[in-house]
LOFIVO-259004 format. One record per atom (N, C-alpha, C): chain; residue in three letters; x, y, z; residue number from 0. Coordinates in steps of 0.001 Angstrom, whole numbers, plus 500000, padded with zeros to 6 digits. Layout:
N
[pt "A" "ALA" [X Y Z] NUM],
...
This chain:
87
[pt "A" "UNK" [502489 502366 507053] 0],
[pt "A" "UNK" [501379 502289 508004] 0],
[pt "A" "UNK" [501845 501506 509313] 0],
[pt "A" "UNK" [502313 500459 509142] 1],
[pt "A" "UNK" [502764 499831 510388] 1],
[pt "A" "UNK" [503727 500522 511325] 1],
[pt "A" "UNK" [504624 501391 510518] 2],
[pt "A" "UNK" [505751 502233 511291] 2],
[pt "A" "UNK" [504728 503209 511926] 2],
[pt "A" "UNK" [504025 503869 511167] 3],
[pt "A" "UNK" [503089 505019 512164] 3],
[pt "A" "UNK" [502322 504529 512998] 3],
[pt "A" "UNK" [501594 503503 513015] 4],
[pt "A" "UNK" [501082 502616 514058] 4],
[pt "A" "UNK" [502066 502146 515459] 4],
[pt "A" "UNK" [503156 501768 515104] 5],
[pt "A" "UNK" [504137 501436 515954] 5],
[pt "A" "UNK" [504574 502879 516649] 5],
[pt "A" "UNK" [504682 503760 515942] 6],
[pt "A" "UNK" [504860 505260 516556] 6],
[pt "A" "UNK" [503928 505585 517504] 6],
[pt "A" "UNK" [502527 505542 517049] 7],
[pt "A" "UNK" [501560 505853 517630] 7],
[pt "A" "UNK" [501759 505199 519199] 7],
[pt "A" "UNK" [501962 503808 519051] 8],
[pt "A" "UNK" [501832 502657 520388] 8],
[pt "A" "UNK" [502885 503291 521451] 8],
[pt "A" "UNK" [504162 503473 520884] 9],
[pt "A" "UNK" [504989 503839 521767] 9],
[pt "A" "UNK" [504928 505113 522393] 9],
[pt "A" "UNK" [504136 506286 521409] 10],
[pt "A" "UNK" [504395 507281 522062] 10],
[pt "A" "UNK" [503156 507462 523325] 10],
[pt "A" "UNK" [502067 506707 522854] 11],
[pt "A" "UNK" [500880 506353 524288] 11],
[pt "A" "UNK" [501516 505757 525329] 11],
[pt "A" "UNK" [501948 504770 525067] 12],
[pt "A" "UNK" [503174 504187 526084] 12],
[pt "A" "UNK" [503855 505324 526946] 12],
[pt "A" "UNK" [504467 506225 526472] 13],
[pt "A" "UNK" [505098 507029 526720] 13],
[pt "A" "UNK" [504326 508327 527625] 13],
[pt "A" "UNK" [503483 508405 527395] 14],
[pt "A" "UNK" [502274 509427 527751] 14],
[pt "A" "UNK" [501817 508615 528927] 14],
[pt "A" "UNK" [501449 507298 528911] 15],
[pt "A" "UNK" [501088 506739 530203] 15],
[pt "A" "UNK" [501912 507192 531257] 15],
[pt "A" "UNK" [503531 507236 531210] 16],
[pt "A" "UNK" [504294 507671 532255] 16],
[pt "A" "UNK" [504973 508749 532336] 16],
[pt "A" "UNK" [503911 509741 531720] 17],
[pt "A" "UNK" [504383 511249 531440] 17],
[pt "A" "UNK" [505555 511580 530605] 17],
[pt "A" "UNK" [505708 510612 530023] 18],
[pt "A" "UNK" [507163 511276 528979] 18],
[pt "A" "UNK" [507059 511479 527553] 18],
[pt "A" "UNK" [505634 511881 527449] 19],
[pt "A" "UNK" [504996 512393 526159] 19],
[pt "A" "UNK" [503811 513107 526357] 19],
[pt "A" "UNK" [503620 514073 525691] 20],
[pt "A" "UNK" [502360 515208 526037] 20],
[pt "A" "UNK" [501076 514958 524978] 20],
[pt "A" "UNK" [499698 514995 525333] 21],
[pt "A" "UNK" [498551 514476 524307] 21],
[pt "A" "UNK" [499084 515037 523098] 21],
[pt "A" "UNK" [499574 516423 523172] 22],
[pt "A" "UNK" [499796 516942 521625] 22],
[pt "A" "UNK" [500551 516030 521134] 22],
[pt "A" "UNK" [501384 515485 521393] 23],
[pt "A" "UNK" [502434 514379 520683] 23],
[pt "A" "UNK" [501707 513001 520102] 23],
[pt "A" "UNK" [501069 512640 521029] 24],
[pt "A" "UNK" [499763 511837 520782] 24],
[pt "A" "UNK" [499310 511743 519978] 24],
[pt "A" "UNK" [498150 513001 519907] 25],
[pt "A" "UNK" [497477 513495 518921] 25],
[pt "A" "UNK" [498143 513635 517396] 25],
[pt "A" "UNK" [499127 514092 517536] 26],
[pt "A" "UNK" [500136 514303 516033] 26],
[pt "A" "UNK" [500597 512910 515618] 26],
[pt "A" "UNK" [500773 511823 516354] 27],
[pt "A" "UNK" [500893 510889 515744] 27],
[pt "A" "UNK" [499589 509878 515239] 27],
[pt "A" "UNK" [499006 510265 515763] 28],
[pt "A" "UNK" [497411 509725 515732] 28],
[pt "A" "UNK" [496993 510283 514262] 28],
[pt "A" "UNK" [497108 511632 514212] 29],
[pt "A" "UNK" [496960 512310 512652] 29],
[pt "A" "UNK" [497887 511164 511556] 29],
[pt "A" "UNK" [499166 511250 511973] 30],
[pt "A" "UNK" [500113 510432 510911] 30],
[pt "A" "UNK" [499424 509039 510711] 30],
[pt "A" "UNK" [498771 508369 511953] 31],
[pt "A" "UNK" [498554 507332 511454] 31],
[pt "A" "UNK" [497200 507709 510402] 31],
[pt "A" "UNK" [496466 508147 510607] 32],
[pt "A" "UNK" [495191 508963 509947] 32],
[pt "A" "UNK" [495414 509093 508284] 32],
[pt "A" "UNK" [496577 509720 508108] 33],
[pt "A" "UNK" [497146 510333 506875] 33],
[pt "A" "UNK" [497553 509047 506080] 33],
[pt "A" "UNK" [498234 508230 507066] 34],
[pt "A" "UNK" [498963 506991 506063] 34],
[pt "A" "UNK" [498080 506275 505928] 34],
[pt "A" "UNK" [496988 505618 506664] 35],
[pt "A" "UNK" [495706 504974 506233] 35],
[pt "A" "UNK" [495191 505464 505067] 35],
[pt "A" "UNK" [494791 506926 505014] 36],
[pt "A" "UNK" [494254 507490 503971] 36],
[pt "A" "UNK" [495204 507481 502560] 36],
[pt "A" "UNK" [496543 507345 502765] 37],
[pt "A" "UNK" [497275 507362 501476] 37],
[pt "A" "UNK" [497335 505651 501079] 37],
[pt "A" "UNK" [497015 504668 501926] 38],
[pt "A" "UNK" [497130 503313 501354] 38],
[pt "A" "UNK" [495670 503526 500772] 38],
[pt "A" "UNK" [494270 503806 501390] 39],
[pt "A" "UNK" [493189 503629 500494] 39],
[pt "A" "UNK" [493194 504273 499246] 39],
[pt "A" "UNK" [494004 505360 499160] 40],
[pt "A" "UNK" [493896 506200 498124] 40],
[pt "A" "UNK" [494874 505197 496626] 40],
[pt "A" "UNK" [496276 504895 497356] 41],
[pt "A" "UNK" [496786 503626 496769] 41],
[pt "A" "UNK" [496116 502497 495931] 41],
[pt "A" "UNK" [495194 502191 496782] 42],
[pt "A" "UNK" [494539 500666 496602] 42],
[pt "A" "UNK" [493239 501267 495915] 42],
[pt "A" "UNK" [492768 502271 495697] 43],
[pt "A" "UNK" [491621 502747 494674] 43],
[pt "A" "UNK" [492700 503054 493418] 43],
[pt "A" "UNK" [493555 503660 493400] 44],
[pt "A" "UNK" [494401 503926 491860] 44],
[pt "A" "UNK" [494583 502685 491391] 44],
[pt "A" "UNK" [495436 501766 492122] 45],
[pt "A" "UNK" [495758 500048 491528] 45],
[pt "A" "UNK" [494433 499767 490860] 45],
[pt "A" "UNK" [493232 499668 492005] 46],
[pt "A" "UNK" [491539 498990 490962] 46],
[pt "A" "UNK" [491443 499899 489959] 46],
[pt "A" "UNK" [491721 501071 489747] 47],
[pt "A" "UNK" [491321 501924 488799] 47],
[pt "A" "UNK" [491948 501667 487547] 47],
[pt "A" "UNK" [493362 501571 487967] 48],
[pt "A" "UNK" [494387 501227 486803] 48],
[pt "A" "UNK" [494212 500157 486315] 48],
[pt "A" "UNK" [493931 498897 487027] 49],
[pt "A" "UNK" [493931 497239 486754] 49],
[pt "A" "UNK" [492489 497544 485444] 49],
[pt "A" "UNK" [491256 498243 486191] 50],
[pt "A" "UNK" [490411 497990 485285] 50],
[pt "A" "UNK" [490332 498649 483806] 50],
[pt "A" "UNK" [491277 499929 483629] 51],
[pt "A" "UNK" [491892 500361 482477] 51],
[pt "A" "UNK" [492541 499574 481754] 51],
[pt "A" "UNK" [493571 498763 482390] 52],
[pt "A" "UNK" [494466 497724 481667] 52],
[pt "A" "UNK" [493616 496550 481399] 52],
[pt "A" "UNK" [492757 496251 481689] 53],
[pt "A" "UNK" [491828 495127 481502] 53],
[pt "A" "UNK" [490985 495317 480213] 53],
[pt "A" "UNK" [490554 496760 480087] 54],
[pt "A" "UNK" [489898 497353 479123] 54],
[pt "A" "UNK" [490394 497613 478176] 54],
[pt "A" "UNK" [491799 497848 478059] 55],
[pt "A" "UNK" [492607 498326 477044] 55],
[pt "A" "UNK" [493080 496974 476225] 55],
[pt "A" "UNK" [493457 496029 477131] 56],
[pt "A" "UNK" [493548 494684 476621] 56],
[pt "A" "UNK" [492554 493578 476049] 56],
[pt "A" "UNK" [491593 494523 476411] 57],
[pt "A" "UNK" [490222 493592 475636] 57],
[pt "A" "UNK" [489807 492395 476403] 57],
[pt "A" "UNK" [490152 492583 478093] 58],
[pt "A" "UNK" [490066 491073 478932] 58],
[pt "A" "UNK" [488896 491663 480058] 58],
[pt "A" "UNK" [488621 490473 480521] 59],
[pt "A" "UNK" [487746 490932 481814] 59],
[pt "A" "UNK" [488833 491082 483084] 59],
[pt "A" "UNK" [488512 491617 484031] 60],
[pt "A" "UNK" [489149 491954 485328] 60],
[pt "A" "UNK" [489795 490821 485635] 60],
[pt "A" "UNK" [488631 489495 485897] 61],
[pt "A" "UNK" [489197 488255 486337] 61],
[pt "A" "UNK" [490473 487788 485435] 61],
[pt "A" "UNK" [490109 487589 483913] 62],
[pt "A" "UNK" [491173 487407 483397] 62],
[pt "A" "UNK" [492478 487960 483475] 62],
[pt "A" "UNK" [492519 489322 483807] 63],
[pt "A" "UNK" [493852 489868 484001] 63],
[pt "A" "UNK" [494231 489577 485162] 63],
[pt "A" "UNK" [493507 489492 485942] 64],
[pt "A" "UNK" [493956 489127 487658] 64],
[pt "A" "UNK" [494635 487725 487309] 64],
[pt "A" "UNK" [494056 486647 486911] 65],
[pt "A" "UNK" [494709 485417 486116] 65],
[pt "A" "UNK" [495788 485458 485642] 65],
[pt "A" "UNK" [496081 486613 484413] 66],
[pt "A" "UNK" [497269 486658 484304] 66],
[pt "A" "UNK" [498523 487319 484895] 66],
[pt "A" "UNK" [498179 487911 486016] 67],
[pt "A" "UNK" [498978 488984 486977] 67],
[pt "A" "UNK" [499249 487665 488155] 67],
[pt "A" "UNK" [498498 487090 488220] 68],
[pt "A" "UNK" [498736 486261 489828] 68],
[pt "A" "UNK" [500162 485609 489686] 68],
[pt "A" "UNK" [500491 484663 488469] 69],
[pt "A" "UNK" [501994 484264 488654] 69],
[pt "A" "UNK" [502967 485226 488900] 69],
[pt "A" "UNK" [502942 486474 488443] 70],
[pt "A" "UNK" [503761 487413 488653] 70],
[pt "A" "UNK" [503583 487974 489986] 70],
[pt "A" "UNK" [502619 487925 490557] 71],
[pt "A" "UNK" [502871 488395 492173] 71],
[pt "A" "UNK" [503258 487453 492870] 71],
[pt "A" "UNK" [503111 486111 492953] 72],
[pt "A" "UNK" [503506 484839 493807] 72],
[pt "A" "UNK" [505146 485074 493387] 72],
[pt "A" "UNK" [505805 485506 492431] 73],
[pt "A" "UNK" [507055 485733 492175] 73],
[pt "A" "UNK" [507684 486707 492221] 73],
[pt "A" "UNK" [507011 487740 492941] 74],
[pt "A" "UNK" [507492 489075 493618] 74],
[pt "A" "UNK" [507553 489883 492300] 74],
[pt "A" "UNK" [506917 489979 491178] 75],
[pt "A" "UNK" [507209 490887 490437] 75],
[pt "A" "UNK" [508017 490247 489125] 75],
[pt "A" "UNK" [508137 491651 488366] 76],
[pt "A" "UNK" [508767 491099 487179] 76],
[pt "A" "UNK" [510178 492088 487364] 76],
[pt "A" "UNK" [511108 492091 486571] 77],
[pt "A" "UNK" [512148 492958 486588] 77],
[pt "A" "UNK" [511887 494321 485375] 77],
[pt "A" "UNK" [510858 494319 485103] 78],
[pt "A" "UNK" [510510 495539 484513] 78],
[pt "A" "UNK" [510282 494971 483079] 78],
[pt "A" "UNK" [511092 494040 482590] 79],
[pt "A" "UNK" [510973 493565 481205] 79],
[pt "A" "UNK" [509802 492798 480949] 79],
[pt "A" "UNK" [509600 492906 479472] 80],
[pt "A" "UNK" [508137 492008 479167] 80],
[pt "A" "UNK" [508367 490708 479088] 80],
[pt "A" "UNK" [507391 489671 479490] 81],
[pt "A" "UNK" [507768 488416 479142] 81],
[pt "A" "UNK" [508204 487945 478264] 81],
[pt "A" "UNK" [509380 487104 478263] 82],
[pt "A" "UNK" [509799 486438 477091] 82],
[pt "A" "UNK" [510805 487402 476796] 82],
[pt "A" "UNK" [510953 488561 477094] 83],
[pt "A" "UNK" [512552 489202 476455] 83],
[pt "A" "UNK" [513452 489043 477244] 83],
[pt "A" "UNK" [514643 489157 476887] 84],
[pt "A" "UNK" [516123 489037 477323] 84],
[pt "A" "UNK" [516730 489843 477907] 84],
[pt "A" "UNK" [517080 490225 479266] 85],
[pt "A" "UNK" [517654 491328 480020] 85],
[pt "A" "UNK" [519210 491491 479302] 85],
[pt "A" "UNK" [519777 492245 479516] 86],
[pt "A" "UNK" [521316 493096 479441] 86],
[pt "A" "UNK" [522168 491787 479710] 86],
């Protein structure tokens, strides 16, 4: 998302001095919109997956978030279940 927005700003600056065409700027703006939509979809998918996981675990969504919060602050896990030993 940030890379697409930076690309758009750069093209807008280039367009102001005649080094980029309006079509290039519009194409960059479309890429920003596509990136934004992909981000919204990913957040929706995450929210739905968290709800499904909470339901499967028999927890409320808040309780699940409480369990996941320590993992988020540590940057995630190695993929191994908690308490397991790596190779």
